[in-house]
N, C-alpha and C positions, 0 to 999 in steps of 0.2 A: 343398529340393532340395540333395544334395550329389553332390560329384562327386570322385572317386579314381582316382589313376592307380597302375599298378603297371607292371614289366620284369620280365620273362623271359628268359632264355636261350634261343635258338631256332636250328633247324637252317638250311632254306630254307623262302623264300616260297613260297607257291601260286601257280599260276599267272594268275590273276586277283581283283578285285574281287566281292565280293558281299554279300550281305543276307540276312536272314531275322527273321521278325517282325513284328510290329506294336507300337507302343506304345500300350498300352490297357491298361484293368483288370488288373489278374493277367498279363499280360504282358510282354514284350521285345523289343526289336529289338537285333540283332547287326548290325554294320558290318565287313566285312573288307576291308583294302587292302594289298596285298602292298609291301613294303620290301626293299632289298638287305643293311641293316643285320641282324646276326645275333642279335636280338631280337626278342620281341614286346611292343610296347607297347599297353597296356592302358589305354583311358579307361571308367569307371564315371558315369553319370549315374543316378541316383536317387531316387526320391519318400520312400523310407524312410529317413528319418532313425535315425544311428546304426549302422549297416549296415557300416562299415568293415573290422570284422574278420571278419562272415561271408563278406565276399567274399574278402580276403584268405584265409581257411581255403580256398573255394570254388576261387580260381587255385592255390593252394598242391597242392591235393588232384588238379585235373586237368592241372597240370605234372608230378606222379608219376606220374601215370596213360598218359599220353601226351604223345608229342612234339610241341611248340606250332612252327605256323609264323611264320617272321619275316614282320614287319608290323607294321600299326597293327588293334587291335580297338576298337570303340566299341559301349558297349553303356549301350543307353538303357531304363532299368527302371522300370516302374512296379506293383511290388511283386510281382515273379515267385517261385514256390518253385524251391529248387534244382533240381528235375527238370525245372521249365520252362528255366531259366536252361542247364543241361547240354544240353537238347534242342538250343537255340537256336543255341547254342555249336558243336554238331556238326554241325546243319545248315548255316552260313556255312562252315565249312572245306569240306566236303562240295560245296558249290555250288562254293568257288571252285577247288577241287581239278577238278572237271569240266566248267568252263565254256569253251565253245569261241569 
């Protein structure tokens, strides 16, 4: 298991906490918690050794494509493909945006 931490500038926090996905073969779990700081702190725990640069490039690209919300994003990965990772992250952000 490896653990990485990334920080990106962010505008505003989403209204609530949320979670998407499950930790399991080929999937990942994304947990979002809003924070007042103007950054998104991302913590990735993964079963895939040597994947730091892949995650770095993934989040650099995501940051270039969309405005990231302020808060903390925990990723618990069990070998998810980039497509699944993007889906789960978009799901957790959507859930946090629309939760009542």
